[in-house]
C-alpha positions as CSV (number, residue, x, y, z in Angstrom):
1,M,80.3,-8.6,-12.5
2,E,77.7,-7.3,-14.9
3,N,76.3,-4.9,-12.3
4,F,79.9,-3.6,-11.7
5,K,80.3,-3.0,-15.4
6,R,76.9,-1.2,-15.6
7,R,77.7,1.1,-12.7
8,H,80.8,2.4,-14.5
9,S,79.1,4.0,-17.5
10,K,81.6,5.9,-19.7
11,L,79.1,8.6,-20.4
12,I,78.1,9.2,-16.8
13,N,81.7,9.7,-15.8
14,S,82.2,12.3,-18.5
15,S,79.1,14.3,-17.6
16,R,79.3,17.1,-15.0
17,L,75.7,18.4,-15.3
18,L,72.9,16.9,-13.2
19,Y,69.7,16.1,-15.1
20,Q,67.7,19.0,-13.5
21,E,70.1,21.6,-15.2
22,Y,70.6,19.6,-18.3
23,S,66.9,19.2,-18.9
24,D,66.3,22.9,-18.4
25,V,68.9,23.7,-21.0
26,V,67.4,21.3,-23.5
27,L,63.8,22.6,-23.0
28,N,65.0,26.2,-23.4
29,K,66.6,25.2,-26.7
30,A,63.4,23.5,-27.8
31,I,61.5,26.7,-27.0
32,Q,63.9,28.8,-29.1
33,S,63.7,26.3,-31.9
34,Q,59.9,26.7,-32.1
35,K,60.4,30.4,-32.3
36,R,62.4,30.0,-35.5
37,V,59.4,30.1,-37.7
38,D,61.1,30.8,-41.0
39,S,61.8,27.4,-42.6
40,F,64.7,28.7,-44.7
41,A,66.4,30.1,-41.6
42,E,65.9,26.6,-40.0
43,D,67.5,24.9,-42.9
44,I,70.6,27.0,-42.8
45,E,71.0,26.8,-39.0
46,S,74.3,25.3,-38.3
47,S,73.4,23.8,-34.9
48,F,70.7,21.4,-33.9
49,P,68.2,22.6,-31.2
50,S,67.5,19.2,-29.7
51,S,70.6,19.2,-27.5
52,P,72.1,22.0,-25.3
53,R,75.0,23.7,-26.9
54,L,77.1,25.2,-24.2
55,R,80.4,27.1,-24.2
56,R,82.9,25.5,-26.5
57,K,86.2,24.1,-25.3
58,V,88.9,23.5,-27.9
59,L,90.1,19.9,-27.8
60,S,92.8,18.3,-29.8
61,P,92.1,15.5,-32.3
62,Q,93.9,13.1,-29.8
63,D,91.2,13.6,-27.2
64,S,89.1,10.6,-26.9
65,Y,85.5,10.8,-28.1
66,L,84.4,10.0,-24.5
67,Q,85.9,13.2,-23.3
68,R,84.0,15.0,-26.0
69,L,80.8,13.4,-24.9
70,S,80.8,15.6,-21.7
71,V,77.5,17.4,-21.6
72,S,79.2,20.4,-20.3
73,S,81.4,20.6,-23.4
74,N,80.5,21.1,-27.1
75,A,80.2,17.4,-27.7
76,S,76.6,17.2,-26.6
77,L,76.0,17.0,-30.3
78,W,76.5,13.7,-32.2
79,Q,78.1,15.6,-35.1
80,D,80.8,17.0,-32.9
81,I,82.4,13.6,-32.1
82,P,85.8,13.6,-33.8
83,M,85.1,10.4,-35.7
84,I,81.8,11.8,-37.0
85,R,82.8,15.4,-37.7
86,G,84.1,15.9,-41.3
87,S,83.7,12.2,-42.1
88,R,82.6,11.1,-45.6
89,M,79.6,9.3,-44.1
90,L,78.3,12.4,-42.4
91,L,78.8,14.5,-45.6
92,N,76.8,11.9,-47.5
93,M,73.9,12.0,-45.0
94,S,70.8,14.2,-45.7
95,R,69.8,16.9,-43.3
96,D,66.9,14.7,-42.1
97,E,69.2,11.7,-41.5
98,Q,71.5,13.9,-39.5
99,K,68.6,15.1,-37.4
100,L,67.5,11.6,-36.7
101,Q,70.9,10.6,-35.4
102,E,71.0,13.8,-33.2
103,A,67.6,12.9,-31.8
104,K,68.8,9.4,-30.9
105,F,72.0,10.7,-29.4
106,E,70.0,13.2,-27.3
107,L,68.2,10.2,-25.7
108,I,71.5,8.6,-24.7
109,M,73.1,11.8,-23.4
110,S,70.0,12.7,-21.4
111,E,69.8,9.2,-19.8
112,A,73.5,9.6,-18.7
113,S,72.7,12.9,-17.0
114,Y,69.5,11.4,-15.5
115,L,71.5,8.5,-14.0
116,R,74.0,10.9,-12.5
117,S,71.2,12.7,-10.7
118,L,69.7,9.3,-9.5
119,N,73.1,8.4,-8.1
120,V,73.1,11.5,-6.0
121,A,69.5,10.9,-4.9
122,V,70.3,7.3,-3.8
123,D,73.8,7.5,-2.5
124,H,73.8,11.0,-1.0
125,F,70.2,11.3,0.3
126,Q,68.5,7.9,0.6
127,R,71.6,6.1,2.1
128,S,72.5,9.0,4.4
129,A,72.8,7.5,7.9
130,E,71.9,10.9,9.4
131,L,68.7,11.1,7.3
132,Q,67.8,7.5,8.0
133,A,67.9,8.1,11.7
134,M,65.3,10.8,11.4
135,L,62.8,8.5,9.6
136,T,60.6,5.6,10.6
137,N,60.5,2.6,8.3
138,Q,57.2,3.7,6.9
139,E,58.4,7.2,6.3
140,R,61.5,5.9,4.4
141,Q,59.2,3.8,2.2
142,W,56.8,6.6,1.4
143,L,59.6,9.2,0.9
144,F,62.0,7.2,-1.3
145,S,59.7,4.4,-2.5
146,R,61.6,2.2,-5.0
147,L,64.1,4.9,-6.0
148,H,67.1,2.5,-5.9
149,D,65.2,0.2,-8.3
150,V,64.6,3.1,-10.7
151,R,68.3,3.9,-10.5
152,D,69.3,0.3,-11.3
153,V,67.0,0.1,-14.3
154,S,68.4,3.4,-15.6
155,A,71.9,2.1,-15.3
156,S,71.0,-1.1,-17.2
157,F,69.3,0.9,-19.9
158,L,72.2,3.3,-20.3
159,F,74.7,0.5,-20.5
160,D,72.8,-1.1,-23.4
161,L,72.5,2.2,-25.1
162,E,76.2,2.8,-24.9
163,E,76.9,-0.7,-26.3
164,K,74.7,0.0,-29.3
165,F,76.3,3.4,-29.9
166,E,79.8,1.9,-29.7
167,E,78.9,-0.8,-32.2
168,D,78.2,1.7,-34.9
169,M,78.4,5.4,-34.1
170,F,77.1,6.4,-37.5
171,T,73.9,4.5,-37.8
172,F,73.2,3.3,-34.2
173,H,69.7,2.5,-33.1
174,V,68.1,3.2,-29.7
175,C,64.4,2.4,-30.0
176,D,64.9,-1.4,-30.0
177,V,66.8,-0.9,-26.7
178,A,64.0,1.2,-25.2
179,L,61.4,-1.4,-26.3
180,K,63.5,-4.2,-24.7
181,H,63.6,-2.3,-21.4
182,A,59.9,-1.3,-21.5
183,P,58.8,-4.1,-19.1
184,E,61.5,-3.0,-16.6
185,F,60.3,0.6,-16.9
186,R,56.8,-0.6,-16.0
187,R,58.0,-2.7,-13.1
188,V,59.7,0.3,-11.3
189,Y,58.0,3.4,-12.6
190,L,54.4,2.3,-12.0
191,P,54.8,1.8,-8.2
192,Y,57.1,4.9,-7.8
193,V,54.7,7.2,-9.6
194,T,51.7,5.7,-7.9
195,N,53.3,6.5,-4.5
196,Q,53.5,10.2,-5.5
197,T,50.6,11.3,-3.1
198,Y,52.2,9.6,-0.1
199,Q,55.6,10.9,-1.0
200,E,54.4,14.6,-1.2
201,Q,52.4,14.3,2.0
202,T,55.3,12.7,3.9
203,F,57.8,15.2,2.7
204,Q,55.6,18.1,3.7
205,R,54.8,16.7,7.1
206,L,58.5,16.0,7.9
207,L,59.5,19.5,6.7
208,N,56.9,21.2,8.8
209,G,56.9,19.0,11.9
210,N,60.3,17.4,12.3
211,A,63.1,20.0,13.1
212,G,65.8,17.3,13.1
213,F,64.8,16.2,9.5
214,Q,64.9,19.9,8.4
215,Q,68.4,20.4,9.8
216,V,69.8,17.2,8.3
217,L,68.2,18.1,5.0
218,E,69.8,21.6,4.9
219,R,73.2,20.1,5.5
220,L,72.8,17.5,2.8
221,E,71.4,20.0,0.3
222,S,74.4,22.3,0.9
223,D,76.9,19.7,-0.1
224,P,78.5,20.5,-3.5
225,V,77.5,17.1,-4.9
226,C,73.9,18.4,-5.1
227,Q,74.9,21.6,-7.0
228,R,72.5,23.6,-4.8
229,L,69.5,21.5,-5.8
230,S,66.9,20.3,-3.3
231,L,66.0,16.8,-2.3
232,K,62.5,17.4,-3.7
233,S,64.0,18.2,-7.1
234,F,65.6,14.7,-7.1
235,L,62.5,12.9,-5.9
236,I,60.4,14.2,-8.7
237,L,62.9,13.2,-11.4
238,P,61.4,9.8,-12.3
239,F,58.0,11.5,-12.9
240,Q,59.7,14.0,-15.3
241,R,62.0,11.5,-16.9
242,I,59.4,8.9,-17.9
243,T,57.4,11.7,-19.7
244,R,60.5,13.1,-21.3
245,L,61.6,9.7,-22.5
246,K,58.2,9.3,-24.3
247,L,58.7,12.7,-26.0
248,L,62.3,11.8,-27.0
249,L,61.0,8.6,-28.6
250,Q,58.2,10.6,-30.3
251,N,60.8,13.0,-31.6
252,I,62.8,10.0,-33.1
253,L,59.6,8.5,-34.6
254,K,58.8,11.7,-36.4
255,R,62.2,11.5,-38.2
256,T,62.3,7.8,-39.1
257,R,61.7,6.7,-42.7
258,P,58.1,5.7,-43.2
259,G,57.7,1.9,-43.6
260,S,61.2,1.2,-42.2
261,E,62.0,-1.3,-39.4
262,E,63.3,1.6,-37.3
263,E,59.9,3.3,-37.6
264,V,58.2,0.1,-36.3
265,Q,60.5,-0.1,-33.4
266,A,60.1,3.6,-32.6
267,T,56.4,3.3,-32.8
268,Q,56.3,0.2,-30.5
269,A,58.6,1.8,-27.9
270,Y,56.6,5.1,-28.0
271,D,53.4,3.2,-27.6
272,A,54.8,1.2,-24.6
273,L,55.8,4.4,-22.8
274,E,52.5,6.1,-23.6
275,K,50.6,3.2,-22.1
276,L,52.8,3.2,-19.0
277,I,52.3,7.0,-18.5
278,K,48.6,6.6,-18.9
279,D,48.5,3.8,-16.3
280,C,50.7,5.9,-13.9
281,N,48.3,8.9,-14.3
282,E,45.3,6.7,-13.8
283,N,46.8,5.2,-10.6
284,V,47.6,8.6,-9.2
285,Q,44.2,9.9,-10.1
286,R,42.5,6.9,-8.5
287,M,44.3,7.3,-5.2
288,K,43.7,11.0,-5.2
289,S,40.0,10.6,-5.9
290,T,39.6,7.9,-3.2
291,E,41.2,10.3,-0.6
292,E,38.9,13.1,-1.8
293,L,35.8,11.0,-1.5
294,I,36.7,9.7,1.9
295,Y,37.3,13.3,3.1
296,L,34.1,14.6,1.5
297,S,32.0,11.7,3.0
298,Q,32.9,13.0,6.4
299,K,31.8,16.6,5.5
300,I,28.6,15.9,3.7
301,E,25.1,15.4,5.0
302,F,22.1,14.5,2.8
303,E,18.9,16.3,3.2
304,C,17.5,14.4,0.2
305,K,17.8,10.7,-0.6
306,I,21.2,9.4,0.5
307,F,23.4,7.5,-1.9
308,P,26.9,6.0,-1.2
309,L,29.5,8.6,-2.1
310,I,32.6,6.4,-2.2
311,S,33.0,4.5,-5.4
312,Q,36.2,3.2,-7.1
313,S,35.0,4.6,-10.5
314,R,34.0,8.0,-9.2
315,R,36.3,11.0,-9.4
316,L,35.9,14.7,-8.6
317,V,35.9,16.9,-11.7
318,K,35.3,20.3,-10.2
319,C,33.9,21.9,-7.1
320,G,33.3,25.3,-5.7
321,E,30.9,27.8,-4.2
322,L,28.7,29.8,-6.6
323,T,26.1,32.5,-6.1
324,A,22.6,31.5,-7.2
325,L,20.4,34.3,-8.5
326,D,16.7,34.1,-7.8
327,F,14.3,36.5,-9.6
328,N,11.0,37.6,-8.0
329,T,8.8,37.9,-11.1
330,L,6.0,39.4,-9.1
331,S,8.1,42.5,-8.5
332,P,7.8,45.1,-11.3
333,K,11.6,45.5,-11.3
334,W,12.4,41.8,-11.2
335,K,14.1,42.0,-7.8
336,V,17.1,39.7,-7.5
337,T,18.0,37.7,-4.4
338,T,21.1,35.7,-4.0
339,R,22.1,32.6,-2.0
340,P,25.3,30.5,-1.9
341,I,25.2,27.0,-3.4
342,Y,28.2,24.7,-3.4
343,L,28.6,22.3,-6.4
344,H,30.5,19.0,-6.3
345,L,30.7,17.8,-9.9
346,F,31.9,14.2,-10.3
347,N,32.3,12.2,-13.5
348,D,29.0,10.5,-12.9
349,C,26.9,12.9,-10.8
350,L,26.4,16.4,-9.5
351,L,25.7,17.4,-5.8
352,L,24.1,20.7,-4.9
353,S,24.7,21.7,-1.3
354,R,24.2,24.5,1.2
355,P,27.5,25.4,2.7
356,K,27.7,25.3,6.5
357,E,30.4,26.3,9.1
358,G,33.5,24.2,9.5
359,G,33.6,23.3,5.8
360,R,30.5,21.1,6.0
361,F,27.8,20.7,3.3
362,V,24.1,19.8,3.3
363,V,23.1,18.2,0.0
364,F,19.6,19.3,-1.0
365,D,19.6,17.9,-4.6
366,H,21.6,15.7,-6.9
367,A,21.5,14.5,-10.5
368,A,23.3,12.1,-12.8
369,F,26.0,13.7,-14.9
370,S,24.1,12.7,-18.1
371,D,21.2,14.8,-16.9
372,V,23.2,18.0,-16.3
373,R,23.8,20.8,-18.7
374,G,25.6,24.2,-18.4
375,E,24.9,27.0,-20.9
376,K,25.9,30.6,-21.4
377,C,23.4,33.1,-20.3
378,E,22.5,35.8,-22.9
379,M,20.3,37.7,-20.4
380,K,21.7,41.2,-19.8
381,L,22.1,41.9,-16.1
382,H,23.2,45.1,-14.5
383,G,25.5,45.8,-11.5
384,T,27.5,43.0,-10.1
385,N,25.4,40.2,-11.8
386,K,28.0,39.5,-14.6
387,N,29.7,36.2,-15.4
388,V,26.4,34.3,-15.3
389,F,25.5,30.9,-16.7
390,R,22.5,28.6,-16.6
391,L,22.5,25.1,-15.0
392,F,19.8,22.7,-16.2
393,L,19.0,19.6,-14.2
394,L,16.9,17.5,-16.7
395,Q,16.1,14.8,-14.3
396,N,16.9,14.9,-10.6
397,Y,15.7,14.2,-7.0
398,Q,13.5,17.3,-6.9
399,G,12.3,17.1,-10.5
400,K,13.4,19.2,-13.5
401,M,15.1,22.4,-12.3
402,E,17.0,25.4,-13.7
403,F,19.5,27.5,-11.8
404,L,21.1,30.8,-12.7
405,F,24.6,31.0,-11.2
406,R,27.1,33.9,-10.9
407,T,30.8,33.4,-10.7
408,E,33.5,35.7,-9.4
409,T,35.5,35.7,-12.6
410,H,34.9,35.2,-16.3
411,S,37.3,32.2,-16.4
412,E,35.3,30.5,-13.6
413,K,32.2,30.8,-15.6
414,L,33.8,29.3,-18.7
415,R,35.4,26.6,-16.7
416,W,32.1,25.5,-15.2
417,I,30.3,25.5,-18.6
418,S,33.2,23.4,-20.0
419,A,33.2,21.0,-17.0
420,L,29.4,20.5,-17.4
421,A,29.6,19.8,-21.1
422,P,28.9,16.2,-22.3
423,P,32.0,13.9,-22.7
424,R,34.0,14.8,-25.9
425,G,35.5,12.3,-28.3
426,E,39.2,12.5,-29.3
427,L,39.9,15.7,-31.1
428,D,41.1,15.4,-34.8
429,L,43.9,17.9,-34.9
430,L,43.9,18.2,-38.7
431,E,40.3,19.4,-38.5
432,C,41.4,22.5,-36.6
433,P,44.2,23.9,-38.9
434,D,43.3,27.5,-38.0
435,A,43.0,27.0,-34.2
436,P,45.5,29.1,-32.2
437,Q,48.6,27.3,-30.8
438,V,50.8,28.3,-27.8
439,Q,54.0,27.1,-26.4
440,C,54.8,26.7,-22.7
441,I,57.7,28.8,-21.6
442,K,57.2,28.3,-17.9
443,T,56.2,25.0,-16.1
444,Y,52.8,25.0,-14.6
445,K,51.6,22.5,-12.0
446,A,47.8,21.9,-12.1
447,R,46.1,23.0,-8.8
448,E,42.6,22.0,-9.6
449,N,41.1,18.9,-11.3
450,D,40.1,20.8,-14.5
451,E,43.5,22.3,-15.0
452,L,46.3,21.2,-17.4
453,A,49.8,20.6,-16.1
454,L,52.4,22.0,-18.5
455,E,56.1,21.5,-19.0
456,K,58.4,23.8,-20.9
457,A,58.2,23.4,-24.7
458,D,54.8,21.8,-24.6
459,I,52.6,22.8,-27.6
460,I,49.0,23.4,-26.9
461,M,46.1,24.0,-29.2
462,V,43.8,26.7,-27.7
463,M,40.1,25.9,-27.7
464,Q,38.9,29.1,-25.8
465,Y,40.2,31.8,-23.5
466,S,38.8,34.1,-20.9
467,N,39.2,37.9,-20.5
468,D,41.1,37.4,-17.2
469,G,44.1,35.5,-18.4
470,W,43.1,31.8,-18.6
471,M,43.0,29.4,-21.6
472,E,41.5,26.0,-22.3
473,G,43.5,23.9,-24.6
474,V,44.6,20.4,-25.8
475,K,48.3,19.3,-25.6
476,L,49.3,18.1,-29.0
477,S,51.6,15.4,-27.5
478,D,49.0,13.5,-25.5
479,R,45.6,15.1,-26.3
480,E,45.1,16.0,-22.6
481,R,42.7,18.8,-22.2
482,G,42.4,21.5,-19.4
483,W,42.8,25.1,-18.3
484,F,46.0,27.0,-17.7
485,P,47.1,30.6,-17.1
486,S,48.1,32.5,-20.2
487,E,51.2,33.9,-18.5
488,H,52.9,30.5,-18.8
489,V,52.7,30.4,-22.6
490,E,53.5,32.3,-25.7
491,L,51.5,32.5,-28.9
492,I,52.8,30.7,-32.0
493,S,52.0,33.4,-34.6
494,S,53.3,31.7,-37.8
495,K,50.8,29.6,-39.7
496,H,53.6,27.6,-41.2
497,A,54.8,26.6,-37.7
498,R,51.3,25.7,-36.6
499,Q,50.8,23.5,-39.6
500,K,54.2,21.8,-39.1
501,N,53.3,21.0,-35.5
502,L,50.0,19.4,-36.6
503,K,51.6,17.4,-39.4
504,E,54.2,16.0,-37.0
505,E,51.6,14.9,-34.5
506,Q,49.6,13.3,-37.4
507,R,52.8,11.5,-38.5
508,V,52.9,9.8,-35.1
509,K,49.2,8.9,-35.3
510,N,49.6,7.4,-38.8
511,A,52.6,5.4,-37.7
512,K,50.7,3.8,-34.8
513,Q,47.8,3.0,-37.1
514,Q,50.1,1.3,-39.6
515,V,52.0,-0.7,-37.0
516,F,49.2,-1.9,-34.9
517,C,46.6,-2.4,-37.6
518,K,48.9,-4.9,-39.3
519,K,48.8,-7.2,-36.2
């Protein structure tokens, strides 16, 4: 009986937008909010940027508040609910208190939209008899994994959120509900996200090699229930949602009153989601690294002393073919000769190889990562010998050696030097008040191991940039570091806005220290 009740969420029945579209609207609003750098203009703004404000529809006072909760109407804002709007309690609330309630309401509304999309993913795609007939049992498992469990957990979470909201629409809490459901999030999201590599491979293989699958998929995706969205956009929703949920909790935490019980609950819920995402990422990285090592072990031959390549703790950091420059010092004009050398940089060692036909490599030297250094080269070279850096092997199989490498682009040179740098400690953001910041305006999916995946509205502190359109930076929300193309971001020019971003992130860090140091 409880499951029946949960499946009939009031919010989900009133929402017409699927999560893909809803999320895009929200993130675009967040981008616009960041652009409002003038604090006075922000204070007098009559709408909150945390929720998508779409075309208004005039409703009479007799309309139920559930009708007004439709994401596709004006009531995506908490303050627009008839019982709230114009009430004495709302008028007595400070601006910060109103923003806090809006942030909490955004979490509820986004979960309703997310569940609606999950229902389409499960009921329309996963349970399609036509699609099932095209797949083996193993393919079904890899393609959909535990999607139905993810849907059930979302339904249970939304139901509890709605109950909290209906108990007290003015001062409702959501972080205690998120904390209560954190173990269930871990139970379903960890295996689903870990399966990502198999899911992507299976989907691509079916799309390219199974004509029947492709035909059935086209028919299913053309159904109006999908709103012209692809199956793949539904399959990746859990990855996107668990990250977004963490950011929503972080947004609430920033607005709670320091020292309050709500701050403690928000901090604990945020920490639980942060640890879950870290474990998810580590699992995905571990599986990806194992596959890369197995593939490489079949392509690599050792001319020097052989050591086992496959290790659970080893992961590929960066690889690529570079041009080694050799100088003949006996020649009066220092004649330069070149040769290709392929580098495989792992988190614990570096392999230097001669590339062969068929994508094979002959390793002629290797060194521990701790004995490797990369430095800029100040030597002035003419002609094509630009973008040069030095590689030092302090202790290696052949003894101490130095190489001079040329890269094709300026960004590749900087990326190799950065990858070869010693491990860095956690960056103290407040020590970099003048560092440039950018905001992501277009999603970027990392293609190489040293790149940084970006979602719309992410704020990144820029550490360095190349002259060919790449930046290295640290995401403020999770301290992840990597490279990304500059065309996906916009510069935050206001010093006030940059300081505000740093203070908000420091607010989260301080709350975590207060909560977990007391234990």
